[in-house]
C-alpha positions in Angstrom: 90.1 49.5 43.8 92.9 49.1 45.5 93.8 47.8 49.5 96.5 46.8 52.1 95.4 43.2 53.5 97.0 41.0 56.0 94.9 38.0 55.4 97.1 36.5 52.3 96.4 33.3 52.4 92.5 33.5 51.9 92.2 36.7 49.5 94.3 34.3 47.7 92.2 31.0 47.9 89.2 33.4 46.6 91.0 34.5 43.5 92.1 30.8 43.1 87.7 29.6 42.9 87.5 26.9 41.1 83.2 27.6 41.2 83.3 31.2 40.1 86.0 29.6 37.2 88.6 31.6 37.7 91.3 31.2 35.6 95.2 32.7 36.1 95.6 35.4 33.6 99.2 37.2 35.1 101.8 35.4 37.4 105.4 37.2 38.7 108.1 35.0 40.4 105.6 32.8 41.6 105.4 28.9 41.1 103.1 27.8 42.9 99.5 26.0 42.1 97.4 26.0 44.7 96.2 29.6 47.1 99.0 27.1 50.3 101.7 26.9 48.0 100.9 30.9 46.7 100.9 31.8 50.1 104.3 30.5 51.3 105.9 31.8 48.8 104.5 35.0 49.5 105.4 34.3 53.0 108.5 33.3 52.5 109.8 36.9 51.5 107.1 38.5 53.7 110.1 37.4 56.5 111.6 40.4 56.1 109.7 42.6 57.1 108.4 41.7 60.9 106.9 45.7 61.0 104.4 45.5 58.2 101.2 43.8 59.3 99.1 44.5 56.3 101.6 42.6 53.5 99.5 41.6 51.1 98.2 44.2 48.0 94.8 43.9 46.8 93.1 45.3 43.7 89.8 44.2 42.0 90.0 46.0 38.4 86.7 45.6 36.8 85.5 46.3 33.4 82.7 47.6 32.1 79.7 44.7 31.3 79.8 45.2 27.8 84.0 45.6 27.4 84.0 43.0 29.6 82.5 40.0 27.1 84.8 41.3 24.3 88.0 40.7 26.6 90.0 38.2 25.0 93.0 36.6 28.0 95.4 37.8 26.6 93.6 41.2 26.3 92.8 41.0 30.6 96.4 39.7 31.0 97.5 43.3 29.5 95.3 44.7 31.9 96.7 43.5 34.5 100.4 44.0 32.1 99.9 47.6 32.6 98.0 48.7 35.8 100.8 46.9 37.2 103.3 49.1 35.4 101.3 52.8 36.1 101.1 51.8 39.9 105.1 51.3 40.2 104.7 47.6 41.2 106.6 45.9 39.1 109.6 43.1 39.8 107.6 41.9 42.7 105.9 38.3 43.4 102.1 39.0 41.8 99.1 36.7 40.5 95.6 38.3 39.1 93.0 35.7 38.3 90.0 36.8 35.9 86.1 35.4 37.8 83.8 34.6 35.4 80.6 33.1 37.7 78.6 36.5 36.5 78.1 38.6 33.4 80.3 41.2 34.8 84.0 39.6 34.0 86.8 41.3 36.9 90.3 40.7 37.4 91.5 40.4 41.1 94.9 40.4 41.7 97.4 40.1 44.6 100.5 42.3 45.0 103.5 41.4 47.5 103.7 44.5 49.5 107.0 43.7 50.2 110.1 43.2 47.6 112.7 41.4 47.3 114.7 44.4 49.4 112.4 43.4 52.2 111.3 47.2 52.1 107.0 47.5 52.2 105.1 48.9 49.2 103.7 52.4 50.9 100.2 52.5 50.2 98.9 55.6 51.0 96.0 56.4 49.5 95.8 53.9 47.5 92.6 53.2 46.8 92.3 56.6 44.9 95.9 56.3 42.9 94.8 52.2 41.7 91.6 54.1 40.4 94.0 56.6 38.9 96.2 53.9 37.1 92.8 52.1 35.9 91.2 55.0 34.4 95.0 55.6 32.6 95.1 51.5 31.7 91.5 52.2 30.2 92.5 55.1 27.9 95.3 53.4 26.8 93.4 50.7 26.0 90.1 52.2 24.5 87.9 51.0 27.3 85.1 52.8 28.8 86.5 54.8 31.9 84.6 55.1 35.3 84.2 59.3 34.9 83.0 58.5 31.1 80.1 55.6 32.7 79.9 57.8 36.4 78.2 60.9 33.6 76.5 58.6 31.6 74.6 57.6 34.5 74.0 61.3 35.4 72.5 62.6 32.1 70.6 59.0 32.8 69.2 60.4 35.9 69.0 64.1 34.8 66.9 62.6 31.7 64.5 60.5 34.1 64.0 64.1 36.4 62.9 66.1 33.6 60.6 63.7 32.3 59.5 63.0 36.4 58.9 66.9 36.8 56.5 66.9 33.6 54.6 64.7 34.9 54.5 66.1 38.2 53.4 69.2 36.4 51.5 67.7 33.5 49.4 65.8 36.5 48.7 69.1 39.2 47.9 71.1 36.4 45.7 68.9 33.7 44.2 66.9 36.1 43.7 68.6 39.2 44.0 65.9 41.8 41.9 66.7 45.3 44.0 64.7 47.3 47.2 62.5 47.6 45.7 59.3 46.6 43.9 61.0 43.6 47.6 62.6 43.0 48.8 59.4 43.3 46.4 57.2 40.7 47.0 60.1 37.9 51.4 60.0 38.6 50.0 55.6 38.7 48.7 56.1 34.9 50.9 58.2 33.5 54.3 55.9 34.2 55.4 57.2 37.2 55.1 55.4 40.9 54.8 57.7 43.4 56.0 55.4 46.9 54.2 57.7 50.4 57.7 57.8 52.5 56.5 56.9 56.2 58.2 57.1 59.5 57.9 54.4 62.3 55.6 56.4 64.2 53.5 56.5 60.6 53.9 60.2 59.8 54.0 61.0 55.9 57.2 62.1 55.8 57.4 62.7 51.5 57.3 60.5 47.8 59.5 58.9 46.5 58.8 58.5 42.7 59.9 55.4 41.6 60.2 56.1 36.9 62.9 54.1 34.0 64.7 52.2 36.9 65.2 54.7 38.9 63.6 55.5 42.4 64.2 59.5 43.9 63.1 61.8 46.7 60.7 64.5 45.5 63.6 67.1 46.5 65.9 64.9 44.2 63.6 65.7 41.3 62.8 69.2 41.7 63.1 71.2 45.2 58.8 72.4 43.9 58.5 68.9 44.6 59.0 68.5 48.1 56.2 67.1 50.1 54.9 70.9 51.4 55.4 72.1 47.6 53.6 69.3 45.9 51.0 69.4 49.2 50.6 73.6 48.4 49.9 72.4 44.1 46.5 70.0 45.6 42.7 70.9 45.5 42.2 69.7 49.0 38.7 70.0 49.6 37.5 72.4 52.6 35.8 69.5 54.6 38.5 67.0 54.0 41.1 69.8 55.3 38.5 70.2 58.1 39.3 67.0 59.3 43.2 67.2 58.5 43.5 69.9 60.4 41.2 68.1 63.9 43.0 64.8 63.8 46.4 66.0 61.9 46.1 62.8 60.2 44.1 61.6 56.5 43.5 58.5 54.7 46.0 57.6 52.5 46.3 54.8 49.6 43.5 52.8 52.1 45.9 53.4 55.2 45.3 56.7 58.2 48.7 58.5 58.6 50.4 60.8 60.7 51.2 64.3 59.1 53.4 66.6 61.2 52.2 70.3 62.0 53.8 72.6 58.9 51.9 69.9 56.6 48.4 70.4 58.2 49.2 74.1 58.3 49.7 73.7 54.0 46.5 71.8 53.6 44.2 73.7 55.3 45.7 77.2 54.7 45.4 75.7 50.8 41.8 74.3 50.9 40.3 77.2 52.6 42.1 79.7 50.0 40.2 77.9 47.8 37.1 78.2 49.1 36.7 82.0 50.4 37.9 82.2 45.8 35.1 80.1 44.8 32.3 82.3 47.2 33.8 85.4 46.0 33.5 84.1 42.6 29.7 83.3 43.5 28.9 87.1 45.0 28.8 86.1 48.7 29.6 87.6 51.5 31.6 86.4 53.7 
């Protein structure tokens, strides 16, 4: 993460936060021993350029939790040095602190945006450029990159989606729920928690599915798991469907919730279609 800031003193104070077990891992062209002294040194150079208001650059360099546990102070310094080189920020006042107050160790780097020549460092697309620079540094040092983490998460979600879909199909085809309560209960028996999404006006909008640390909307799991598609596949009893059609509500988890008109239509059509098939099967004229 990278951006230009105007609150230099406050940021340096945050960086040098003893409660976060902060430690200086990199220092360039600075002699101060506390945030106040460092801020004054920054300002001494910044007075050469009064037009630039956001005159300090702030970066956060975050190795993965696993990588961070293994990194020594020397390697944290190397990460910072390589990053500064990639960002073309050498020969500027800069200081970096490592925060170790949480399991996720990370570096806060502050660089004077104003150079010794009084010129301001161009900060256009600095957020994107800092991400690209951090990616290069991670590759150079054999660390896990952001893209690798993102891909791992995508793969994890993909697997979870597939498993939820498989459990859903098993529940629908083998356990044959007769209403939403049964569907929710059967899914829970298979370790999937189904959470109804209810609007402020007490209308059922859909289901969310919690499984293996993931929380997904039905449509995010699969297009066949939207509210309407699930209702289409549940074998609602004809009498229950009549009541739903009359009241536009359904009893679920001990509460009565409203239904949107299109969902009411889906449920009633499904129930009466099943009833007609059963009647024909018994050889009764209708």
